[in-house]
NUZA-241918 format. One line per 2 residues: their letters; for each residue x, y, z of C-alpha. Coordinates in steps of 0.001 Angstrom, whole numbers. Layout:
// residues N
A	X:Y:Z | ...
//
This chain:
// residues 526
XX	3909:68233:-3136 | 6435:70535:-4155
XX	5357:73403:-2178 | 7981:74103:25
XX	7279:73144:3167 | 10120:71446:4273
XX	12339:74277:3046 | 9464:76093:5548
XX	10829:73592:8533 | 14394:74189:7698
XX	14092:77940:7914 | 12484:77678:11046
XX	15038:75119:12472 | 17819:77433:11148
XX	16277:80647:12559 | 16203:79114:16279
XX	19821:77505:15668 | 19897:74254:17037
XX	21006:73268:12960 | 23958:76334:11810
XX	23074:75718:8501 | 20207:76375:6366
XX	19083:72512:4579 | 18495:72548:989
XX	15957:69812:-433 | 17872:70260:-3590
XX	21059:68994:-2259 | 19883:66614:-622
XX	20786:67669:3289 | 18012:68795:5432
XX	17282:67663:8670 | 13689:66335:7882
XX	14203:64171:4166 | 17212:62214:5441
XX	15534:58557:4216 | 17826:57661:729
XX	14389:57766:-1230 | 13619:60953:-88
XX	17081:62372:-1057 | 16730:60945:-4784
XX	13500:61665:-5250 | 13421:65416:-3438
XX	10512:65037:-2150 | 8745:63937:2047
XX	7788:60371:2018 | 7212:59907:5919
XX	6174:62535:8570 | 9478:63667:10090
XX	9937:65912:13073 | 12022:68110:15323
XX	12141:70111:17977 | 13483:74057:18230
XX	13594:76289:21013 | 12721:80256:20578
XX	12036:82988:22395 | 9932:81474:25530
XX	8758:78312:23807 | 9592:74661:22442
XX	8107:74366:19219 | 7638:70629:18116
XX	7851:70727:14039 | 6237:67736:12274
XX	7228:67875:8711 | 4656:65827:5716
XX	4398:64441:3157 | 2296:66828:386
XX	1290:63906:-2144 | -1793:61857:-1903
XX	-148:58648:-1959 | 1346:59382:1467
XX	-2089:60448:2914 | -1513:58474:6020
XX	1247:60566:7309 | -458:63757:7094
XX	-3172:62287:9482 | -1143:60585:11963
XX	1045:64251:12136 | -2628:65814:12290
XX	-3730:63714:15560 | -881:65073:17548
XX	-704:68394:16526 | -2166:71655:18311
XX	-2334:73572:15195 | -2073:73289:11655
XX	172:74846:9322 | -951:74686:5588
XX	1440:75777:3261 | 286:76908:-437
XX	3013:78937:-3048 | 2389:82223:-4454
XX	2907:80955:-7754 | 230:78105:-8534
XX	-1871:79131:-5453 | -4367:77021:-3871
XX	-4439:73288:-5209 | -5941:70369:-4629
XX	-3561:68958:-1822 | -4326:72200:-529
XX	-8218:71732:-61 | -7410:67928:986
XX	-4987:69257:3520 | -7554:72162:4918
XX	-10677:69138:4788 | -8243:66807:7053
XX	-7967:69945:9389 | -11649:70227:9475
XX	-12153:66452:10452 | -10255:66570:13371
XX	-11470:70904:14470 | -7632:71614:13886
XX	-6580:75173:14249 | -4706:76610:11432
XX	-2751:78779:9263 | -1440:79301:5704
XX	1429:80394:4743 | 2034:81570:1335
XX	5376:81103:404 | 7999:81634:-2414
XX	7035:84818:-3176 | 9866:86111:-4343
XX	9343:83652:-7603 | 8758:85224:-10618
XX	5026:85136:-11682 | 4337:84611:-7891
XX	1491:87372:-6518 | 543:86804:-2369
XX	-2609:88999:-2798 | -3908:86503:-5846
XX	-3099:83666:-3813 | -4825:85292:-517
XX	-8371:86130:-2135 | -8055:82596:-3612
XX	-7767:81004:-379 | -10647:83801:1029
XX	-13072:82543:-1782 | -12303:78982:-952
XX	-12332:79129:2651 | -13979:81878:4110
XX	-12868:85550:4967 | -12015:84756:8493
XX	-8483:84228:6644 | -6704:87181:7862
XX	-3334:88437:6696 | -836:88645:9764
XX	2101:89467:6788 | 2363:91360:4259
XX	5326:90969:1424 | 7672:94475:1144
XX	7704:94209:-2715 | 7635:91347:-5034
XX	9221:88704:-6865 | 12891:89758:-7420
XX	12325:92782:-6170 | 11088:91542:-2650
XX	13298:92939:323 | 11088:91645:3122
XX	7872:91668:4441 | 5384:93861:7250
XX	4257:92666:10314 | 1049:93927:10762
XX	598:92733:14679 | 3204:94964:15253
XX	3224:97541:12356 | 6778:96933:11722
XX	8623:95840:8678 | 11911:93646:8156
XX	14341:94023:5931 | 15762:90537:5025
XX	18720:89909:3116 | 21035:86490:3470
XX	18842:85335:6301 | 19262:88484:8697
XX	16624:90324:9440 | 16500:94319:10159
XX	13721:95704:12393 | 12655:99050:10551
XX	9448:101452:10047 | 6931:100463:7442
XX	7946:102463:4153 | 5695:105396:3291
XX	4894:103778:-426 | 3382:100819:1389
XX	2110:102658:4528 | -1522:102650:3051
XX	-2386:99895:2148 | -295:98224:5606
XX	-2845:100217:7429 | -6076:98808:5413
XX	-4843:95107:6355 | -4057:96442:9903
XX	-7750:97926:10086 | -9194:93855:9121
XX	-6761:92087:11574 | -7790:94588:14716
XX	-11620:94257:13347 | -11186:90571:13584
XX	-9781:90031:17040 | -12687:92661:18204
XX	-15032:89754:16616 | -13634:87006:19010
XX	-15567:88640:22047 | -18380:90610:22852
XX	-17126:93288:25135 | -14107:94352:22392
XX	-17225:94266:19699 | -19054:97068:21259
XX	-15949:98631:22161 | -14757:98798:18492
XX	-17608:99451:17042 | -18081:102507:19577
XX	-15067:103723:17940 | -12783:103175:20510
XX	-9174:102124:19667 | -8395:98727:21130
XX	-5283:98253:23193 | -2247:96338:21855
XX	-3147:94020:24790 | -7085:93599:23880
XX	-5704:93245:20181 | -3111:90301:21289
XX	-5432:88621:23030 | -8191:88515:20815
XX	-6124:86767:17963 | -4676:84473:20398
XX	-8148:83533:21234 | -9814:84041:17920
XX	-6773:81612:16478 | -7612:78461:19263
XX	-11295:78875:18267 | -10860:79082:14392
XX	-12487:82143:14162 | -9418:83139:12752
XX	-7199:81478:10357 | -3996:83769:10392
XX	-2079:83727:6834 | 1863:84527:6145
XX	3891:85864:3591 | 7233:84493:2826
XX	9800:82519:1498 | 11382:79589:3152
XX	14264:79267:911 | 15504:82922:1032
XX	14324:82988:4657 | 11981:85830:4270
XX	8954:86326:6691 | 10467:83470:9113
XX	11259:85488:12071 | 8304:87229:12164
XX	6292:83899:11407 | 8021:82451:14664
XX	7427:85293:16638 | 3793:85157:15719
XX	3576:81407:16315 | 4956:82078:19953
XX	2433:85239:21151 | -897:83488:19222
XX	-693:80176:18460 | -2424:77691:20694
XX	320:75961:22977 | -591:72494:24118
XX	-1186:73699:28070 | -5068:74971:26019
XX	-5803:71559:25684 | -7637:70877:29560
XX	-9397:67365:28652 | -9475:64931:26088
XX	-11920:62569:24585 | -11554:58318:25199
XX	-13348:55686:26001 | -12926:52542:28629
XX	-11159:49645:27290 | -13526:47021:26527
XX	-16553:49305:26105 | -18174:52064:24514
XX	-18203:54395:27705 | -16746:57819:26742
XX	-14466:59704:29760 | -12794:63061:29362
XX	-9591:62627:30811 | -7836:65618:32419
XX	-4736:67015:30719 | -3138:67661:34209
XX	932:67871:34002 | 1302:65983:37652
XX	-1937:63136:36564 | -1755:59698:35909
XX	165:59382:32900 | -1550:58740:29133
XX	291:58720:26140 | -531:58334:22195
XX	1704:56159:19937 | 1167:58025:16104
XX	4348:56708:14518 | 6722:53439:14109
XX	9908:53688:12503 | 12234:50317:11824
XX	16256:50906:12359 | 18700:47950:11836
XX	20912:48801:14074 | 17965:50763:16538
XX	15214:48446:16372 | 11503:49940:16630
XX	11476:53471:17191 | 7990:54805:18710
XX	6864:58205:18334 | 4255:59233:21064
XX	2862:62270:22555 | 1719:62993:26132
XX	-1583:64347:27117 | -1351:64150:30940
XX	1506:63038:33190 | 4974:62415:32584
XX	6868:59049:30767 | 10081:58663:32567
XX	13021:56637:31556 | 13079:53250:33419
XX	8850:53217:34613 | 6526:50543:33280
XX	3460:51502:31950 | 184:49733:30611
XX	-393:49252:26856 | -4409:49896:27114
XX	-5347:49215:23557 | -3099:45610:23813
XX	-3877:45040:27905 | -164:44703:28426
XX	2627:45939:30523 | 5077:47946:29075
XX	8454:49059:29986 | 10130:52692:28552
XX	13988:52061:28656 | 15504:55050:26156
XX	13582:57892:25558 | 14440:60604:23123
XX	13439:63773:21694 | 13380:64027:17906
XX	15714:65877:15924 | 15162:64653:12292
XX	17183:61586:11419 | 19252:62099:15120
XX	17659:62117:18524 | 18694:64112:21746
XX	18553:61928:24801 | 15408:63088:27256
XX	15085:61576:30675 | 11552:62530:30828
XX	8480:63343:28067 | 6142:65579:29846
XX	2391:67045:29212 | 2407:68524:26033
XX	5152:67034:24617 | 6655:64751:22159
XX	9438:61853:22747 | 10638:58611:21300
XX	10838:55281:22753 | 12905:52888:21817
XX	12611:48794:21790 | 9240:48836:23159
XX	7655:44900:22983 | 4083:45033:22434
XX	3246:48618:21141 | 3159:50198:18053
XX	1428:52873:16052 | -2223:54166:17522
XX	-1931:52430:20756 | -2672:54209:24136
XX	-282:53864:27133 | -1795:54470:30419
XX	-2455:53096:33573 | -4344:49577:34263
XX	-5983:50418:36985 | -8144:52720:34661
XX	-7232:51960:31162 | -8886:54158:28502
XX	-8525:54388:24799 | -7663:57466:23276
XX	-9512:58016:19647 | -7337:56402:16777
XX	-6182:58178:13689 | -8398:57029:10976
XX	-6274:55859:7569 | -6924:56145:4066
XX	-8024:52794:2317 | -5376:51340:-233
XX	-6481:52116:-3557 | -4473:50000:-5764
XX	-2923:46303:-5710 | -111:44917:-7049
XX	733:41335:-7160 | 4769:40215:-5980
XX	6498:36881:-5697 | 10260:36736:-4593
XX	12631:36573:-7482 | 14320:33624:-5269
XX	11929:30777:-3204 | 14847:31241:-303
XX	13155:34455:182 | 10024:33475:789
XX	10396:33423:4202 | 12014:36879:4058
XX	9080:38329:1872 | 6858:38103:4725
XX	9040:39684:7312 | 9825:42319:5337
XX	6434:43167:4592 | 5061:42953:8202
XX	7819:45337:9019 | 6588:48185:6494
XX	3322:47096:7691 | 4532:48425:10970
XX	6011:51876:9805 | 3175:52536:7085
XX	-490:51485:8402 | -1953:52525:4972
XX	134:49776:3093 | -1266:46201:3662
XX	-521:43043:2222 | -1753:39197:1889
XX	-1690:35741:82 | -4825:35184:-1843
XX	-5548:31680:-1547 | -7968:31659:-4938
XX	-5556:33550:-6860 | -2377:32040:-5132
XX	-1004:35036:-5469 | 787:37663:-2928
XX	-1241:41079:-3024 | 682:44595:-1935
XX	-1914:47212:-1040 | -1179:51054:-1263
XX	-2553:54747:-1839 | -1059:55059:-5751
XX	1448:53291:-7662 | 4178:55497:-6362
XX	3752:54868:-3112 | 3887:50758:-3987
XX	6649:52003:-5951 | 8204:53035:-3158
XX	7439:50438:-598 | 9416:47530:-3051
XX	12148:49717:-3013 | 12389:49491:981
XX	11680:45879:464 | 15280:45539:-1827
XX	16884:48263:269 | 16123:47406:4037
XX	15514:44247:4488 | 17469:42505:1053
XX	14067:40819:-796 | 14169:41489:-4020
XX	10702:40869:-5889 | 8887:40709:-9095
XX	5742:42776:-10359 | 2980:40908:-11344
XX	-828:41816:-12678 | -3192:40607:-10169
XX	-5086:37472:-11241 | -8950:37859:-11062
XX	-11073:34947:-9451 | -12938:33763:-11691
XX	-16314:32004:-10197 | -19510:30936:-11903
XX	-23232:30827:-10544 | -26422:28973:-10645
XX	-28328:30510:-13550 | -31032:28122:-14026
XX	-32588:24866:-12360 | -30635:21652:-13625
XX	-33461:18950:-12805 | -31161:16069:-12920
XX	-27391:15213:-12498 | -26932:11653:-11424
XX	-24337:8836:-11049 | -24152:5300:-10247
XX	-21328:3560:-8704 | -20924:244:-9289
XX	-18419:-2448:-8217 | -17710:-6299:-7539
XX	-14832:-7210:-5340 | -15757:-11067:-4490
XX	-17713:-10461:-1433 | -20038:-7509:-821
XX	-20485:-5431:-3572 | -20142:-1619:-3887
XX	-23173:400:-5053 | -24297:3922:-5017
XX	-26516:6127:-6579 | -26468:10065:-6307
XX	-28971:12649:-7615 | -27803:16295:-7286
XX	-30451:18836:-8002 | -29126:22397:-8517
XX	-31300:25436:-8606 | -30366:28926:-8441
XX	-31092:31398:-4866 | -32097:34826:-5120
XX	-29055:36983:-5569 | -26771:37722:-2601
XX	-28489:34918:-328 | -25882:32597:-826
XX	-25427:28998:-232 | -27929:26353:688
XX	-27212:22383:1085 | -31061:20522:1153
XX	-31341:17097:2030 | -33842:15178:83
XX	-33165:11790:1105 | -36397:9778:2405
XX	-37080:6651:4116 | -33585:6533:6482
XX	-31579:4172:3598 | -28586:6692:3985
XX	-26564:6473:7361 | -27330:10503:8612
XX	-23374:10718:9608 | -22306:10594:6082
XX	-24289:13583:4785 | -22157:16426:6130
XX	-19689:14775:3970 | -21674:15003:628
XX	-22367:18401:1802 | -18354:19142:2083
XX	-17805:17390:-1330 | -20528:19700:-3674
XX	-18959:23020:-1897 | -15688:22026:-2589
//
């Protein structure tokens, strides 16, 4: 959290020029952090998406939060990404959050890169952070760019893939030759990069070990296959705030990062069974999409973010929600652009889009075809770790409270709630105090419901610890006609822990009708 992910995303968008100004987190005017809570607290709370075209590629950017309280947003973003760019800052180095996100990428077997930012700040050290990362994650981390200068004296970066330097000032990047004083260091890191590229292919490795020089095309192909296979993790130097290293980063993303077309098949299960199937990711195939995020806006209703894995989703077409066994018509479609949206008529294979006002679809659903319904792997969300009780400040808001909590849960699956009859309280559950605090604030701001926060009560339970031989009661009542008489004897004794409850009818001789005995059992358990 707070290492500069949103600033890096802003710099990428500014480079491609779909936005004319570079947004600043401190100024509250970024493209990605537009929620009032994000602007006030100066942190990302939910994933935000935007796309830009750079060179001959369209790049979808998913800017995720960094704090553990919002880990669900990170997992949802990684679920549909082709590559994870993990950001660390050169001042504090590799942090706990860096390690956690790395493990999330491991869980999803996702290619990744490391961007070491804030290299212009005082006390920053790119090489120290690179060494920390290699010690923690392995020597397959390979520098692609190096800083030209350090801290306040930073002039630009060196692109090791092209062996060129970029002098950068005020967002403008000028290509030049590598300064003589950095030539030896650049040559040393370039040799490591070439070796890493050679290790991705036996023929290249044999050529490299034989002393032959690899061609630029061979190095480029080695880097591309190495990043896709995770044999190489590229490392970049830069500073999003000063827009340093951004052009070289975007150029290498275009040239070497795995595109959506690299995914040839996806694993799924047949709906209603455990049978595994492989679905071909064919742009001309049957539509198949996965919904990974839901946002609710007062004027637009539900916004469902989805990625297409096969075929296309077209405006005005009807598809099948395989997860809920319901038909779903897709009306308006959009491309995400931060808070704004761009009109779309078709979302194609590999791309990300937004569907508006769907009736029966939500986060985690698979959109496919009714004839052959399949379900794509869901998002494995972290479980709630903290609970607090809430009650509406006004009794008139009791109905609005449930509605508001339900909508917040639709937006954030890591947030749960429920009424607990034993303690007669409504509990909300989340990933941390900050998480719940923000959800309560959202409840007031978006749904006009104010609540009191209370400590959850603890349900008090007793168990039987020893045998009670005799507990009896006699009932006598004379009303003038036939009198009433009953004699009840109850024996209690403990069972082995964890075996639950047993009710035994010890009446003999048929002196009591059998049809009243279930009522007695109900009375005992109550």
